[in-house]
C-alpha positions, 0 to 999 in steps of 0.5 A: 143454883146461881141465886143460891151461890150469889146469896151465899157469896153475899152472906160470907162477904157481909160476915167478913165485912162485919168482922172487919168493921167491928174489930177493935185495936188491942192495947197494952197496959200503957195504952199503946197498940199491941204489936204483932209478934211483940213480947208481953207478960200477962197480968191479971186484975189487980195489976199490983198484987194480982197473978201473973202467967207462967209455966209449971211442970206437972207429972204425968201418970207414965212418969213423964212431965208436961208444962202447964200454963198457970196463974201464980201470985207473987212471981214475975210473969213470963214473956209471951209472944203474941202473933197473928198470921191473919192481920197486920195489927192485933185486933179483937178479931185477930186469930192468934198464936201464943207462945212463951218468948224465952222458955226457961230450961226445963225437963218437959219440953223445948217447944214454947207454943201454947196448945189446948188439950185434955187432962184427966184431972179436968172436965174442961180442956186445959192450956199446955205448952209444947204438947204434941197431941193438941185436943183442938186445932184452933186459935186464941182471940183477945176480946173486949172486957169492960172491967177496967181500962186496957184489960181483956179476956182471952178466948179459944175458938175451934170448929165454930165453937169458942170458950173463955180462958179461965182459971181452975185449981188442980189437986196441988192448988195450982191455978191452971188455965182452962177453956170454960164455957162462954157463960162462965167467968173469964180470966181478965188480963193486961198485956205488959210490954217487955222492957230493956231490962226484962229478965226471964225467970230461971226456975220453973215451979214443980208440981209433984 
C-alpha cells in the first residue's frame, strides 16, 4: 500500500514538474508578456483585414436573448480581461478566466464572464457570455501555434478533456465561437494590448 502511495505521489509530482518546465510565457501582439488581469482585444489572422472578437445578441426560443461570442469582420474588437488564479504570469499552462472587460449596454446580460454551454443549433458546445447554466465547469488555456509570431490558439478543458475554440457559422451567418475536437482547425488569435485611447463599442450586433 505504501509503495502504491509513493508511486502515485511521484507520478503526480513528475506531471506537475513537467507542466511547469514545459510552460511558455504568452506574449501579446507586440512581443510583451501577457499581463495577468490585463485587458486585450482578440484579433484573428491576418491582423489587418481579419476578424475581431465581440459579442452578439441571439434570440432564444422562449423570447429571451443571450449574448454569444462571435468573430466579426470590419469591427473593433471588444476588450477582454484575461486572468489566471493559478499562476502569477500567463503561460501556456495557466488555467484562465476570460470575460469582456467593459460589457456594452445590452438587454441580455450584465455578467461579462465567458462560459461554455449548449445551443440547440449546434452539436458542439458554444462560447457565451454570462449564461448561468454553463454546460461544463472548466477553464480556458492559451496554447502555442506555429502559424505566425505571437499568435496562439485557445483551448477549453474540463474533466480531463480539452477542445480547440474554433468558429462555426450559425443560421444567421454569424461566426460563433464553439469548442471543437482537438483534431479540427482552431481559431488562431493575437492579443492586442489596450491603449490609452481605447473606446468600447457602444452597440451590439443583433441576431434575429
